[in-house]
C-alpha distance (Angstrom), angle and dihedral (degrees) to the residues before:
residue distance angle dihedral
M1 . . .
P2 3.76 . .
H3 3.77 117.6 .
S4 3.76 120.6 -102.5
A5 3.81 135.3 -123.9
G6 3.75 113.6 -34.1
G7 3.77 91.2 23.4
R8 3.79 102.5 104.2
H9 3.75 103.5 45.5
P10 3.80 117.5 149.0
T11 3.78 115.3 -88.6
P12 3.85 118.7 -136.9
N13 3.79 111.4 -35.4
D14 3.78 116.4 -85.2
T15 3.81 98.6 -177.8
A16 3.80 94.9 90.7
P17 3.80 113.9 102.4
L18 3.79 102.1 -81.3
A19 3.77 97.6 -60.6
A20 3.78 108.7 166.8
S21 3.80 109.5 -113.9
P22 3.83 119.8 -134.9
R23 3.77 117.0 -101.9
P24 2.88 134.4 -101.6
V25 3.77 97.7 26.3
R26 3.81 121.9 -170.8
A27 3.76 110.8 -138.5
P28 3.83 123.1 -153.8
P29 3.80 113.2 -82.5
C30 3.79 121.1 -79.3
A31 3.81 120.9 -153.0
L32 3.73 122.3 -140.5
R33 3.80 115.8 -174.2
A34 3.76 119.2 -154.2
P35 3.84 113.2 -128.1
D36 3.79 106.7 -70.9
Y37 3.78 112.2 -131.4
H38 3.76 97.3 154.3
S39 3.78 103.4 100.9
A40 3.80 115.9 115.8
H41 3.81 90.0 -148.7
V42 3.74 106.9 42.4
Q43 3.75 130.0 -172.9
D44 3.79 121.9 -126.7
L45 3.82 107.6 -96.4
Y46 3.81 92.7 -128.7
E47 3.82 89.6 52.0
S48 3.81 88.5 50.2
L49 3.79 89.0 61.1
G50 3.78 95.1 37.6
V51 3.82 94.5 -122.4
R52 3.80 136.6 122.5
R53 3.80 119.7 -101.2
D54 3.79 89.6 -112.5
A55 3.81 93.0 53.0
S56 3.79 116.0 139.4
A57 3.79 123.4 -116.2
E58 3.81 89.6 -105.4
E59 3.81 91.6 51.4
L60 3.82 90.1 51.0
K61 3.79 91.0 50.4
K62 3.79 93.3 49.0
A63 3.79 91.8 48.8
Y64 3.79 91.5 48.4
R65 3.80 93.0 49.2
R66 3.79 92.6 46.3
L67 3.79 93.9 50.9
T68 3.81 96.0 43.6
R69 3.81 90.7 49.4
Q70 3.81 91.2 48.2
Y71 3.80 96.4 46.5
H72 3.81 101.3 30.0
P73 3.81 110.7 139.7
D74 3.80 90.7 -127.6
R75 3.80 89.1 62.6
N76 3.83 94.2 39.6
P77 3.81 105.6 39.8
G78 3.79 111.9 -171.1
D79 3.83 93.2 3.5
K80 3.84 104.0 130.4
A81 3.81 92.6 -177.2
A82 3.80 91.4 55.0
E83 3.80 90.7 45.2
E84 3.81 90.6 54.0
K85 3.80 92.1 48.9
F86 3.79 88.7 49.6
K87 3.84 90.8 52.7
V88 3.81 93.4 45.7
A89 3.82 92.4 51.4
S90 3.79 92.2 47.2
S91 3.81 92.7 47.8
A92 3.79 90.9 49.1
Y93 3.78 93.7 50.7
D94 3.80 91.2 45.5
V95 3.82 85.3 67.1
L96 3.78 104.1 30.3
G97 3.78 94.0 42.4
D98 3.81 89.1 62.8
P99 3.82 108.7 75.4
E100 3.81 94.9 -150.6
R101 3.84 94.2 46.6
R102 3.77 90.4 45.4
K103 3.79 91.0 53.2
L104 3.84 91.2 52.9
Y105 3.78 91.6 45.7
D106 3.80 90.9 52.1
E107 3.80 89.4 52.6
F108 3.79 102.1 39.3
G109 3.80 107.0 16.1
D110 3.79 119.9 -151.5
V111 3.79 94.6 -8.7
S112 3.79 88.7 70.6
L113 3.81 87.5 66.6
T114 3.80 94.1 62.1
Q115 3.74 118.1 111.3
G116 3.82 112.0 -97.5
F117 3.80 93.5 15.2
D118 3.80 113.1 175.9
A119 3.80 115.4 -163.6
D120 3.81 95.0 -162.1
R121 3.79 93.0 52.8
A122 3.80 90.4 45.2
R123 3.79 90.8 54.9
E124 3.83 91.7 49.2
Y125 3.81 92.7 50.1
R126 3.74 90.7 46.6
K127 3.79 89.9 55.1
A128 3.78 88.1 53.1
Q129 3.81 91.3 55.0
A130 3.80 94.3 106.0
R131 3.79 91.9 58.8
Y132 3.77 93.0 62.5
S133 3.77 127.3 71.7
G134 3.75 122.4 -133.9
F135 3.80 97.0 43.5
R136 3.76 120.3 107.9
G137 3.76 133.4 175.7
D138 3.73 131.7 32.1
N139 3.80 99.7 -70.8
L140 3.80 119.4 66.3
F141 3.78 90.1 -163.2
A142 3.81 98.6 45.3
N143 3.82 118.7 129.3
M144 3.76 92.2 14.5
G145 3.80 94.0 145.5
E146 3.80 91.9 163.1
A147 3.81 94.4 51.0
R148 3.81 92.6 100.9
S149 3.78 92.3 60.7
T150 3.80 98.2 56.6
S151 3.76 142.4 51.2
F152 3.76 123.1 -94.9
D153 3.81 92.6 -115.2
D154 3.80 92.5 49.9
L155 3.78 89.2 50.6
L156 3.77 93.0 52.1
S157 3.82 90.0 46.3
R158 3.79 90.0 58.6
L159 3.81 92.7 44.9
F160 3.80 98.5 44.4
G161 3.77 105.5 24.1
G162 3.79 94.7 -111.6
G163 3.77 96.3 -54.1
F164 3.79 94.7 153.8
N165 3.78 139.5 60.5
Q166 3.79 113.9 -102.7
A167 3.78 90.9 -165.4
Q168 3.77 88.1 66.8
A169 3.78 93.3 57.0
P170 3.82 109.7 118.9
V171 3.78 117.5 -121.2
R172 3.81 110.7 -121.9
P173 3.81 127.6 -160.5
G174 3.78 116.4 -103.5
H175 3.77 120.7 -105.8
D176 3.82 123.5 -108.4
I177 3.78 119.9 -109.2
R178 3.80 119.4 -144.9
G179 3.79 125.5 -148.9
E180 3.77 143.1 147.8
I181 3.79 139.2 -133.0
T182 3.79 133.0 -167.9
V183 3.83 125.8 -141.3
S184 3.77 133.5 175.3
F185 3.79 122.9 -99.1
I186 3.81 92.9 -110.8
D187 3.84 92.3 46.4
A188 3.80 89.7 52.2
L189 3.81 89.3 54.8
H190 3.78 96.1 47.6
G191 3.81 99.6 31.6
V192 3.77 124.7 -112.3
S193 3.83 140.1 -149.1
V194 3.82 113.7 -126.2
P195 3.82 120.6 -168.3
L196 3.80 106.3 -136.2
R197 3.79 119.4 -162.3
L198 3.82 117.8 -151.3
E199 3.76 114.4 -159.1
G200 3.81 120.2 -163.6
E201 3.77 135.2 99.7
Q202 3.81 85.6 -30.1
T203 3.79 122.0 26.7
K204 3.79 115.9 -140.9
T205 3.80 137.4 163.3
L206 3.80 124.6 -131.5
D207 3.77 124.5 -162.4
V208 3.79 102.6 -132.7
R209 3.81 116.4 -161.3
V210 3.78 114.8 -150.5
P211 3.83 103.1 -158.3
P212 3.84 122.1 -131.4
G213 3.79 114.9 -83.7
M214 3.80 96.6 25.3
S215 3.81 109.5 166.4
D216 3.79 127.7 -140.6
G217 3.80 111.8 -86.9
A218 3.82 95.0 17.4
T219 3.81 118.9 137.2
L220 3.81 128.6 -123.7
R221 3.81 116.6 -156.8
L222 3.78 118.8 -151.9
R223 3.79 102.8 -164.3
G224 3.78 119.0 -141.6
Q225 3.81 95.1 5.3
G226 3.82 98.3 100.7
G227 3.79 132.2 79.8
A228 3.80 121.0 -17.6
G229 3.81 117.7 -94.6
N230 3.78 141.8 95.6
P231 2.88 104.7 -50.4
P232 3.78 97.2 17.7
G233 3.79 117.4 -126.4
D234 3.79 126.7 -106.1
I235 3.79 134.3 -114.8
L236 3.81 112.9 -122.7
L237 3.78 113.3 -159.4
T238 3.77 122.8 -168.3
V239 3.82 109.1 -148.1
H240 3.79 116.7 -141.7
V241 3.85 115.4 -163.6
K242 3.79 116.3 -156.0
P243 3.78 113.6 -130.6
H244 3.79 119.2 -107.0
P245 3.81 119.3 -126.0
R246 3.84 93.2 -125.5
I247 3.78 111.3 9.6
E248 3.79 125.2 75.9
R249 3.80 127.2 -169.1
D250 3.78 120.5 -131.4
G251 3.79 108.2 -178.8
I252 3.78 103.7 -63.1
D253 3.84 92.7 -20.9
L254 3.78 126.9 88.1
R255 3.81 124.9 -144.5
M256 3.81 124.1 -156.7
P257 3.83 134.2 167.6
V258 3.79 114.7 -129.5
P259 3.82 121.1 -160.0
V260 3.83 116.3 -139.7
T261 3.81 130.8 176.2
A262 3.79 122.2 -111.1
L263 3.81 88.5 -111.6
E264 3.83 92.6 52.3
A265 3.79 91.1 48.6
Y266 3.82 94.7 47.0
R267 3.79 97.6 41.3
G268 3.81 97.6 36.8
G269 3.77 122.2 -158.0
P270 3.81 136.5 121.6
I271 3.78 125.0 -25.6
D272 3.83 129.2 175.4
V273 3.82 115.9 -119.7
P274 3.81 124.3 -172.1
T275 3.84 114.9 -136.1
P276 3.82 134.1 176.8
W277 3.82 87.2 -99.1
G278 3.80 96.6 49.2
P279 3.82 135.9 -76.3
V280 3.79 119.6 -42.4
T281 3.82 130.1 -163.8
V282 3.81 108.9 -131.9
K283 3.83 124.0 -167.5
L284 3.80 111.0 -138.0
P285 3.82 116.1 -149.5
A286 3.82 112.1 -121.2
G287 3.78 111.7 -97.8
S288 3.82 95.0 25.4
Q289 3.80 115.7 177.4
S290 3.80 133.2 -144.0
G291 3.81 109.9 -91.8
Q292 3.79 93.1 27.6
A293 3.83 112.4 138.5
L294 3.78 127.8 -138.7
R295 3.81 122.3 -167.5
L296 3.82 123.7 -139.4
R297 3.78 105.8 -164.8
G298 3.81 117.4 -138.6
R299 3.81 93.5 8.8
G300 3.80 95.8 104.6
V301 3.80 130.8 79.9
R302 3.81 113.0 -26.4
P303 3.82 105.9 -157.5
Q304 3.79 117.4 -174.6
G305 3.80 113.5 -96.2
K306 3.81 93.9 4.6
P307 3.83 135.7 91.3
D308 3.80 116.8 -83.3
G309 3.78 118.2 -107.6
D310 3.81 126.6 -130.7
M311 3.77 133.0 -111.8
L312 3.80 117.1 -126.2
L313 3.81 116.1 -154.8
T314 3.80 118.2 -158.9
L315 3.79 112.8 -157.3
E316 3.84 118.2 -130.1
I317 3.81 113.0 -170.1
K318 3.81 110.0 -144.6
L319 3.81 116.0 -157.2
P320 3.81 123.1 -152.4
K321 3.79 118.9 -96.4
P322 3.85 113.4 -78.7
G323 3.76 124.7 -103.6
D324 3.84 102.4 63.1
A325 3.84 104.8 127.4
R326 3.79 93.5 -171.3
L327 3.79 91.2 53.9
I328 3.80 90.4 50.0
D329 3.79 89.8 53.8
L330 3.80 91.8 49.8
L331 3.77 93.0 48.2
T332 3.80 91.6 47.3
E333 3.78 89.8 53.3
L334 3.81 90.5 45.5
Q335 3.82 94.0 50.4
G336 3.83 95.3 48.6
N337 3.78 110.6 166.9
E338 3.81 95.6 -26.4
N339 3.82 115.1 134.7
P340 3.84 111.5 -167.9
R341 3.83 90.9 -167.8
E342 3.75 95.6 56.5
G343 3.76 112.3 127.4
L344 3.83 95.6 20.5
E345 3.77 112.3 144.7
P346 3.84 120.8 -149.2
């Protein structure tokens, strides 16, 4: 489930001109709340997402994305109401976004969310409803607003006075929890450690390692850190990489424009260029043109266990500020009768 307020703060600044950031870098803590099923008066999961019960999987996803964008803590800092709506929408989609869990929820309601829930046992006990006093209506598990805060066996104990064997309860695997973190462009290249706070019955902090070369939208899996069960579920983190003001990623290659003076371009020779991996001295060919590309091998993305990418530098010739009459005379003399547009066809 996506992390809550304070979770997606910027990691070390990446707006400085290509200075290589230290590694590893510890980013400010992120908070990831486990699905919250502890309210005594719970809202229907479909109502939480604002969709009909017959909504398609795509409609559920669109509603979930719309609500989490609208109420995300990063967009509503300090707004507890928005934070709660964000958590409710995320918890609802955690169930309804899983076809099997949605099917059970449609059949049993909130009781299907209890830990250790067994659909077959629930159906048998529901058939036995008529043999017990105090139950009315068609659904044995109706109006069980507290069902989300207990285990399935505890719930049946309260309903049937312990008329079943808890030792026979099957152990079910824990559910996965989805979340997201944001790192800077430079941190994504070098790798970064992100403290991740999980808030539930017990609050704990995990040290999440984002490996070097992580791309925007990729998923990190933290095995065994999700919902309780046997085996326990995982945490799935979507990694968002903030764009850099000058560098773009193209697969495992990096692209960056490099300004040069007219003299440097015409004369050629060495120039110093800052890169994410440290400064590099580049030799410009004499007569270089704007838009010309130079390749720095091995200076691109460096993913673990894979070949390094390259860095492609695109030259941008920067002319002096206008108004210098002497410079105009010199350039006029230099140009002579040359016409760079000669031979162009419309």
